[in-house]
C-alpha positions in Angstrom: 29.5 -15.3 7.2 30.8 -18.7 7.9 32.4 -20.5 4.3 32.7 -24.4 4.9 36.4 -25.7 3.7 37.3 -29.1 1.8 37.4 -32.2 3.8 35.6 -30.3 6.7 34.2 -33.2 10.3 30.6 -30.9 9.0 30.2 -32.3 6.4 29.1 -30.5 2.7 27.4 -27.0 3.3 23.4 -27.4 2.3 22.0 -25.7 -0.7 19.9 -22.6 0.1 16.6 -22.5 -1.5 16.6 -18.6 -2.6 19.9 -15.8 -2.5 20.1 -13.4 0.6 21.5 -9.9 -0.7 22.2 -7.4 2.7 23.5 -5.1 0.2 21.6 -2.3 -0.3 20.5 -0.2 -3.5 18.7 2.5 -4.2 15.7 2.8 -4.5 13.5 1.7 -7.9 11.6 -0.8 -9.5 13.0 -3.5 -12.2 11.6 -5.5 -14.8 12.7 -8.5 -15.1 11.1 -11.9 -16.5 7.7 -10.4 -16.5 7.7 -9.7 -13.3 8.0 -6.0 -11.5 10.6 -6.4 -8.8 12.0 -3.5 -6.3 15.7 -2.9 -7.5 16.9 -5.3 -4.8 15.4 -8.7 -5.8 16.5 -7.1 -9.5 19.4 -10.3 -10.2 21.0 -11.7 -13.3 22.0 -15.6 -13.6 26.3 -15.7 -13.3 25.7 -17.9 -17.1 24.4 -15.4 -19.0 26.4 -13.7 -21.1 25.7 -10.4 -20.7 27.5 -11.2 -17.6 30.5 -13.7 -18.9 31.6 -12.1 -22.0 30.0 -8.0 -21.7 27.6 -9.8 -23.9 24.5 -7.4 -23.5 23.6 -3.9 -25.3 21.9 -1.2 -23.6 20.4 2.3 -23.5 19.5 4.9 -20.6 16.7 7.4 -21.6 16.3 10.1 -18.4 12.3 11.3 -16.8 12.9 15.1 -15.8 9.1 16.3 -14.0 6.9 13.4 -15.2 8.1 13.3 -18.8 10.9 11.4 -20.4 12.9 12.9 -22.7 13.9 11.5 -26.1 12.3 8.9 -25.9 11.9 8.1 -29.7 15.7 8.1 -30.4 16.6 6.5 -27.0 14.6 3.1 -28.8 15.6 3.3 -31.9 19.3 2.6 -31.1 18.7 -0.1 -28.5 16.3 -2.1 -32.2 18.7 -0.9 -34.0 21.6 -2.1 -31.6 19.9 -5.8 -30.6 19.7 -5.8 -35.2 23.4 -5.4 -35.4 24.2 -7.3 -32.6 21.7 -10.2 -34.0 19.2 -10.1 -30.6 15.6 -10.9 -30.0 12.7 -9.8 -28.0 9.7 -11.2 -27.5 8.4 -7.8 -27.1 7.7 -5.4 -29.7 9.1 -1.8 -29.4 5.2 0.3 -28.3 5.6 -3.0 -25.1 9.0 -2.6 -24.4 7.6 1.6 -23.8 5.2 0.5 -21.8 7.2 -1.6 -19.8 9.8 1.3 -18.3 6.7 3.7 -17.9 5.2 1.0 -15.8 9.2 0.9 -13.6 9.3 5.0 -13.3 4.7 5.3 -12.1 5.6 1.9 -9.9 8.9 3.7 -8.7 7.0 7.2 -8.4 9.9 8.5 -9.1 9.1 11.7 -10.9 12.9 12.6 -12.3 14.7 9.1 -12.9 17.6 7.5 -14.2 15.9 4.9 -16.9 17.5 1.5 -18.4 16.5 -0.9 -20.6 18.7 -3.7 -21.7 18.4 -6.9 -24.1 21.4 -9.3 -23.3 22.8 -13.1 -25.3 21.4 -14.7 -21.9 22.3 -18.3 -21.8 21.7 -22.0 -22.7 19.9 -25.1 -20.0 23.3 -26.2 -21.3 25.6 -24.0 -21.1 26.2 -24.6 -24.9 29.3 -22.1 -26.1 26.9 -21.0 -29.2 26.0 -17.6 -29.1 23.2 -18.8 -31.4 21.4 -21.7 -28.3 21.2 -17.9 -26.3 17.5 -16.9 -25.0 17.9 -13.2 -24.9 17.0 -11.7 -22.2 15.2 -7.6 -21.8 15.7 -6.5 -18.3 14.9 -2.4 -17.4 15.1 -0.5 -14.3 14.3 2.7 -13.1 16.5 4.5 -10.0 16.7 8.7 -9.1 17.7 10.3 -11.5 21.6 11.6 -11.3 24.0 13.1 -13.7 28.4 13.0 -13.9 28.4 16.7 -12.6 27.3 17.2 -9.5 26.0 20.6 -8.7 28.4 22.6 -8.1 30.5 21.2 -10.7 27.6 22.2 -12.5 28.6 25.6 -11.8 32.6 25.8 -11.5 32.4 23.2 -14.6 34.3 20.4 -14.1 37.9 19.3 -13.9 39.1 16.9 -17.0 42.4 14.7 -17.8 43.2 13.3 -20.6 44.3 9.9 -20.8 46.1 8.3 -23.2 44.5 4.8 -23.3 42.9 4.6 -25.9 39.5 3.7 -26.7 38.5 0.5 -27.8 38.7 0.0 -32.2 35.7 0.0 -34.0 36.6 -2.2 -36.4 36.9 -4.1 -33.1 33.3 -3.3 -30.7 30.8 -1.3 -33.4 30.7 2.2 -31.1 27.1 2.5 -32.6 26.4 0.0 -30.4 25.9 1.1 -26.9 27.9 -1.3 -24.7 29.5 -2.3 -21.1 33.3 -2.3 -23.1 34.1 -0.5 -20.4 37.5 -1.6 -19.2 39.8 0.9 -21.1 38.0 4.2 -19.9 37.5 2.8 -15.6 41.8 3.1 -17.1 41.2 6.4 -17.8 38.9 7.3 -15.0 41.9 5.8 -12.4 45.1 7.8 -14.4 42.2 11.3 -13.7 41.3 11.0 -10.1 45.3 9.9 -10.5 46.1 13.0 -11.4 43.3 15.0 -9.2 40.6 15.4 -11.9 37.0 15.3 -11.5 36.4 12.5 -15.0 38.6 11.8 -18.1 38.4 11.4 -21.7 40.8 8.8 -23.2 42.1 9.1 -27.0 41.2 6.7 -30.7 44.0 5.1 -32.4 44.1 7.9 -34.2 45.7 9.9 -31.0 42.7 12.4 -31.0 40.5 13.2 -28.2 37.2 9.9 -28.3 34.8 10.3 -25.3 34.4 10.0 -21.8 32.6 7.0 -19.4 29.6 7.7 -20.5 29.7 11.5 -22.0 30.4 12.9 -25.5 32.8 16.0 -25.7 31.9 18.8 -27.5 34.3 22.5 -27.8 33.8 25.7 -28.8 36.3 27.9 -30.8 35.3 31.4 -32.6 31.6 30.4 -32.0 32.0 27.0 -33.7 31.4 23.9 -32.0 32.8 20.1 -32.8 32.7 16.8 -31.4 34.6 13.3 -31.9 33.4 11.5 -34.8 35.7 8.2 -34.7 35.3 4.9 -32.3 32.2 7.2 -30.4 29.0 6.5 -29.4 27.1 9.1 -31.6 25.2 10.1 -27.5 21.6 11.5 -27.8 22.8 14.1 -25.4 24.7 15.2 -28.7 22.4 15.1 -31.0 20.3 16.8 -29.0 23.4 19.7 -29.5 22.9 19.7 -32.9 19.5 19.6 -33.5 19.2 22.8 -30.1 22.3 24.2 -32.3 19.4 24.4 -35.7 18.1 26.6 -33.7 20.1 28.7 -32.2 22.6 29.0 -36.0 25.4 27.6 -34.9 27.9 26.1 -36.5 28.8 22.3 -34.9 30.3 19.9 -37.1 32.0 16.0 -36.2 35.1 15.7 -36.7 38.3 14.7 -35.4 39.5 16.6 -32.8 43.3 16.7 -31.3 44.2 17.0 -27.6 45.2 20.5 -28.9 42.3 21.7 -30.3 41.0 20.6 -26.9 43.0 23.1 -25.0 42.7 26.3 -26.8 39.2 26.1 -27.0 37.4 29.3 -26.3 34.5 26.8 -24.1 34.5 22.9 -23.2 31.4 21.5 -22.0 30.0 17.2 -21.9 26.9 15.3 -23.0 25.0 12.9 -21.3 21.3 11.3 -20.5 23.5 11.7 -16.6 23.0 15.1 -16.3 22.6 17.0 -19.8 24.7 19.7 -20.9 27.5 19.6 -18.2 30.3 22.5 -18.2 34.4 21.5 -18.4 36.4 24.2 -16.9 39.8 22.7 -16.6 41.3 20.5 -18.9 44.7 19.0 -17.6 45.3 21.4 -14.8 44.6 24.3 -17.4 42.0 26.5 -17.3 40.1 26.9 -20.5 38.9 29.9 -21.9 38.1 32.2 -19.3 37.8 29.4 -16.4 34.0 29.9 -16.1 31.5 28.5 -18.1 30.7 30.2 -21.7 27.9 31.6 -22.8 27.0 28.5 -25.7 27.7 26.7 -23.4 25.2 28.7 -20.5 22.6 29.1 -23.9 22.5 25.6 -25.2 22.0 23.8 -21.1 18.9 26.9 -20.3 17.7 25.6 -23.8 17.9 21.8 -22.9 16.1 22.4 -20.4 13.6 24.4 -21.5 12.6 21.5 -24.2 12.1 18.2 -21.7 8.8 20.7 -21.0 8.1 20.6 -25.2 5.8 17.7 -26.1 7.8 17.1 -29.6 10.6 16.5 -27.6 9.4 14.4 -24.0 6.8 12.3 -23.3 4.5 12.6 -20.1 4.8 9.1 -17.7 1.3 8.0 -17.2 1.0 7.6 -13.0 -1.6 5.7 -11.1 
């Protein structure tokens, strides 16, 4: 790469007509500005408030064996977030559902990670007034990925609790899915430094909050508990609530202390990126007997069975 310097005798560098990106991207298809594009061609402006200010909301749904799982709940949350952030799009709900399906079908993936995004956008005059911005919709489908790999799913994740405090909901509404992740990324590095594989961060009251892209749930004496304050109410978390009703299990959303986490019989995390994933070690100490618990296994089995149930899933229309 050659970079011209100030005062060079060669004069000013030329302005290229298009951007060339030599980076590698996962195979997939994106939708932007009415166009379907390979992932390598999907770009956002450096003037977009989503990039400059993290002024965006998004949602992620997965496709498993050719079926979207709980798509309606993800669309509900996406549209709810846009409303609270005062964003508007030129597409109605059914059109966005079709766009997501097209991204998956065009990619050819039968198991996919599918994201829908609304950014604040920008204005032609680089106005500082968010009301002048034209909101922008982006969607893409790439291969399905999980927070936990195969080995971790079988023996359980090793998690560390970081002293990092999650952004309080008084500052950023935690029920709106957002890209404010610097606290979560700091927590991840804290976990890596301690030899763990992922992290949980605290809330402003000193209780357990959530991890980077996932909720946490404990099992104690057959009863389930998950943090309620300052966390994103995940769709997979909600799915666990629904499955517990079918299994006649008690589950509550309430404050979860660090001591309760360490003394649980079982711990698992929940995310669209992986589903229900066991945790067998927290801060270097084993949870329960150190193996994946029976309640976690039963919920996991039922969770994946629901993926073929038309009441819980929606088929992708492949060509």
